[in-house]
C-alpha positions as CSV (number, residue, x, y, z in Angstrom):
1,M,96.7,74.5,112.8
2,S,93.4,73.5,111.6
3,N,91.8,75.7,109.0
4,K,89.2,76.8,111.4
5,D,92.3,78.4,113.1
6,I,93.5,80.3,110.4
7,N,92.0,84.3,110.5
8,V,92.0,84.9,106.8
9,V,91.0,88.5,107.4
10,E,94.1,89.2,109.7
11,M,96.6,86.9,107.7
12,A,95.3,88.7,104.3
13,S,95.6,92.1,105.9
14,D,99.0,91.1,107.1
15,I,100.3,90.1,103.6
16,A,98.6,92.9,101.7
17,G,100.5,95.3,104.2
18,E,103.9,94.3,103.6
19,W,103.4,93.5,99.7
20,L,102.0,97.4,99.6
21,A,104.6,98.7,101.6
22,A,107.4,96.5,99.5
23,E,105.7,97.6,96.2
24,M,105.5,101.5,97.1
25,S,109.0,101.1,98.3
26,L,110.3,99.6,95.0
27,M,108.5,102.6,93.5
28,G,110.0,105.0,95.8
29,V,106.2,106.1,96.7
30,Y,105.5,106.9,100.0
31,P,102.0,105.3,100.8
32,Y,101.0,107.5,103.9
33,V,99.5,111.0,104.5
34,T,98.5,112.8,107.8
35,A,95.1,113.9,108.5
36,E,94.3,116.9,110.0
37,N,93.6,115.4,113.4
38,G,97.0,113.7,113.4
39,D,95.7,110.4,112.0
40,V,98.1,108.6,109.6
41,H,96.7,106.7,107.0
42,Y,97.1,105.1,103.5
43,T,97.0,107.6,100.4
44,E,93.7,107.0,98.3
45,T,95.9,105.7,95.7
46,A,98.0,103.2,98.3
47,Q,94.2,102.5,99.7
48,D,93.1,101.3,96.2
49,R,96.2,99.4,95.8
50,F,96.1,97.5,99.3
51,N,92.4,96.7,98.1
52,E,93.5,95.1,95.4
53,I,96.0,93.0,96.9
54,Y,93.9,92.0,99.9
55,D,91.6,90.8,97.2
56,T,94.1,88.7,95.7
57,V,95.5,87.4,98.9
58,T,92.2,86.5,100.1
59,G,91.2,84.5,97.1
60,I,94.8,82.5,97.5
61,I,94.5,81.8,100.9
62,E,90.7,81.0,100.8
63,E,91.5,78.2,98.1
64,Q,94.4,76.9,100.1
65,I,92.1,76.1,103.2
66,K,89.3,74.7,101.4
């Protein structure tokens, strides 16, 4: 696989999602909330943490594929 074949956004998102799930599980926190329309999404706290993790992971991936 060449560097141009790597989808950084998708890879970072997948890793960040798994990292967040593991972290929240260890803390005993359920990271999801159901909206009135039935959509399920991260709580505000979980979304903030996902964004932090995503930024970290993206930086690592981009550094490695330079």
